[in-house]
N, C-alpha and C positions, 0 to 999 in steps of 0.2 A: 863703430859710432854707438852700438849697443854697449859695447865695454865701458866707452867714456861716461855715459850716463850712469852704467851701474856701479861705477867706480864711486861718484858722488852720492848716490844712495846708498852704498855700503858705507861710506865715511860719515853720513850724517845721522847713520841708525842710531848711534851710542846718544844722541841730541834727542832722540824721537821721545823717550820715554819724559823727561823733564818738559820737554814743550807740550806732550799732551796733558800731564799734569798740570801745567800752567793754563791751556786752555779749558780744561774743565774748571779749574779754582773760577776761572772769570766768566763762566756764565752765570755763576752767582749774583756777580756784580752788574753784569751788563744786560742780562736777559730782561730782569726786572724794569730797568730805567729805558734802554734804547729796544727793548724788543728783541725776537729770534732775528728780523733781519740785519739790525745794528751789530749784533753779535756775530752773525753769519759772514759778514764784509770784513769786520777785523778779524777773524778767525782765517780768512783766506789770504788777507794780505801779510798776516804774522806769518803764515806756512811758506808762502812764496818768499818772503825775506831769508828764508834758511837758504836760498841759492847763494848768497853773499858770502854765507858762513862757509859754502863748499871752496871759495876762493881761498880764504883764510887757511884751510886746511892743506889746499894746495902749496900755500906759499910754506907752510910750516914745512912740509916733507919735501922740497925742492922740486915738486914734481913737474911744473911745466918746462923747465930748460932738459930734464929727462925725456918727457913725451917728444919734444922737438927732434930730438935724434931718432925717435921711433917713425916705422912708417904711417904717420898720422899726420893731416895737413891741418893747418893753421884755421881754416874753414870750419874741419869737422869739430875743433876743441871749440869754436865759438859756437857753432850749432848745439852740439851738445849740453851748453850750458843753457841755451833758450828751450830746449827739451826738458831738462832737469825743472825749469821754472814752470812750465806747462805741467808737469806732473805733480810740482809742490802746489800751484795752484788749485789743480782738481781735486787734490788730497784736501786741502784746506776748504774746499766747497763741499765735500762729502763727510767730512768729520763736522764741519760746522751745522750742516743740514740735520744729521743724525743727534749731536750731542746739544746744539740748539732746540731742535722741536721736542726734544725729551724734556729738557729741563724747563721749556716754555709752556708744555703742558702740564709738568708737576706744579709749576709756580702759576698756571693760570694768565700767561702773558701771550698764549698763543691759542688762537680761534680755529678749530677745524672746520671744514667746508671746502668746497670746489674752489670759491673765491680766495680764500686764505692759503691753499695750495698753489694756485695761480701766481700770487702775488709773491710768495716765496720763490718759486720756480723763477718770478723775473729777478728777485733780488739775486739769487745763487748766480744768473747769468751775468748783471752788472757786478756783482763780486768778484766773479772770475777775470772780468774784462779788466777791472779796475786794477787789479794783484797782478796780472800778465803786464798790462800797460806801463805802469809803472816800474815793475820789476826789469822789463826790457829797457828802458830808460835808464837803470842802475847798472846793467851789466857793462855797457860802453864806459862807463865811469869807472869802474873797478879795474877794466882793462888797462886804462889810460894812468889811473894815480895809484892803483892797488886798493887792496880791502881794507886796509888801516888808514891811506890819507883821505880816501874818499869818503870817510865815515858822516861827514858834515853834507857833503854835497849830494849823499845817498838821501839824507833826510830831505833836502830840497827836491830831490826827484820825485818825492813820495807828496810833497806838500803843493808844489807848482801846480800840477794837474788839477787839484781840488780847488785851489785859488782860481784858476782859470774857469772851470765848470762853475763856481759861485759867481764870478765875475759876468759871463755870460747868462746866468740865470737873473742877477740883477738886471741888466740891460735889458732885457726881455721884460722885466717887470717893470722899467722906466718908461720904455717904450710901447707897453698894451701889447705886447706880442704874447700869444699864448699858444698852445697847441692842444690838440683835442687828445682825449683819454686814449684813443684807440693808436693815434699818432704817434703820441708818447711811449705806448706799449711797445709799438712796433720799434721804435729807435731803440728802447732797451734791451728788447731781445736780440737785435743785431748789432749790440756793441762788443760781443765777443770776435765778430768779423772784424770790427773796427780796430779791436786791440791786436789782432793778428796781423792786420795790415801794418798799424804801427810797429810792432813786433819784426816787421821785415825791414821796414827802413831801420829800424837800430841794430839790427843784425848785420846790414851793411855797413853801417857806422864803426860798429864791433869789428867788424873783420879787417875794416881800414886801420884801425888803431893797432889790433894784434899783428897785422901784419908788417906795420914798420917798428913795432917793438924789439929790441933786443936783448936776448939773456946771456 
């Protein structure tokens, strides 16, 4: 398992510099308008999408057929992709917190204090949950259709959850339902657990798809 994860991390390493440069440039555009929280979520999602790039590298190298003749189970191959997704999502949160916090302080878009730090921490948890949850949906699609053919569906996998959340929020507004600040904070803090549970479901689906695929 460790070797499968390291393989993807090494392969993506040469793209890291360009990704870091792009994220730093985006701080200038996003932090003044959407704040540190908006940049943090965007940064985490972009980093998590690098998981899909690892599929492209595997296809270019013809790695998957080679791996299947080695003492590696198909479930281990799938699980490694979800571990890599978690690593990229965590790295995106860490990078967004550091870079966004520094840029926000320089531009005056970030207010220090206990409440501001707590709000940013909650945003980091939500950002991780969103990136891992959406990335979990993307992995089965790539196993089914391939990295190139699944690109349109990948966009939908990132847009559909956002549309569902917006629909639920709109329905609550229409019906007059509201959550207390404490309850809302608790739900947001628990969002990574929900994302992990959702990832478990998607992992089982991805394993089923990959088990039936022939190379």
